C-alpha positions as CSV (number, residue, x, y, z in Angstrom):
1,S,75.6,75.1,82.0
2,V,77.1,78.5,82.7
3,P,76.6,80.1,85.2
4,Q,74.1,77.7,86.9
5,D,76.6,74.8,87.3
6,L,79.9,76.5,86.6
7,S,81.1,80.1,86.9
8,V,83.7,81.3,84.3
9,V,86.0,84.2,84.8
10,G,88.5,85.5,82.1
11,F,91.4,87.9,82.1
12,D,91.6,91.0,79.9
13,A,88.0,91.7,79.1
14,T,87.8,92.0,75.3
15,M,84.9,92.9,73.1
16,Q,84.5,89.3,72.2
17,A,84.1,88.4,75.9
18,R,81.3,91.0,76.3
19,L,79.6,89.8,73.1
20,A,79.6,86.1,74.2
21,T,76.4,84.5,75.5
22,P,76.5,84.8,78.4
23,S,78.9,87.7,78.6
24,L,82.2,86.7,80.2
25,T,83.0,88.0,83.7
26,A,86.6,89.2,83.4
27,I,89.4,91.1,85.1
28,V,90.2,94.3,83.3
29,Q,93.7,95.6,83.2
30,P,94.4,99.4,82.8
31,L,96.6,98.9,79.7
32,E,97.3,102.7,79.3
33,T,98.5,102.9,83.0
34,I,100.6,99.8,82.6
35,G,102.3,101.2,79.5
36,R,102.9,104.6,81.0
37,T,104.4,103.1,84.2
38,A,106.6,100.8,82.2
39,T,107.8,103.7,80.1
40,D,108.5,105.8,83.1
41,L,110.5,103.0,84.7
42,L,112.5,102.4,81.6
43,L,113.4,106.0,81.3
44,S,114.4,106.1,85.0
45,L,116.7,103.1,84.4
46,V,118.2,104.7,81.3
47,R,119.0,107.8,83.4
48,G,120.7,105.5,86.0
49,E,118.1,106.2,88.7
50,D,117.1,103.6,91.3
51,V,113.6,102.2,90.7
52,S,111.4,100.2,93.0
53,T,110.9,96.6,92.0
54,H,107.2,96.5,92.8
55,H,104.4,98.7,91.4
56,L,100.8,98.0,92.2
57,I,98.4,98.9,89.4
58,P,94.8,98.1,90.5
59,A,92.6,96.1,88.1
60,T,88.8,96.1,88.0
61,C,86.3,93.3,87.4
62,Y,83.7,93.5,84.6
63,M,80.8,91.5,85.9
64,G,79.3,89.6,83.0
65,G,76.7,86.9,83.0
66,S,79.1,84.0,83.3
67,T,79.3,84.0,87.1
68,A,76.7,83.3,89.8
69,P,76.8,83.4,93.6
70,P,77.7,80.1,95.2
71,H,74.9,77.7,96.1
């Protein structure tokens, strides 16, 4: 049973994940920031500017009821 025997973590916390029983612990991506960064990079490339190949965009973790501390 979850989370007593098994912890479950998802990616992209959706409304369905939060409504599940137990609610799903999930990594939340900042989609607006990702889109804005991608657009800025694309425009820089179109202008012929040099762009970095790595951009770190921090994600957060929504702690639902599908995880428990190790035992």
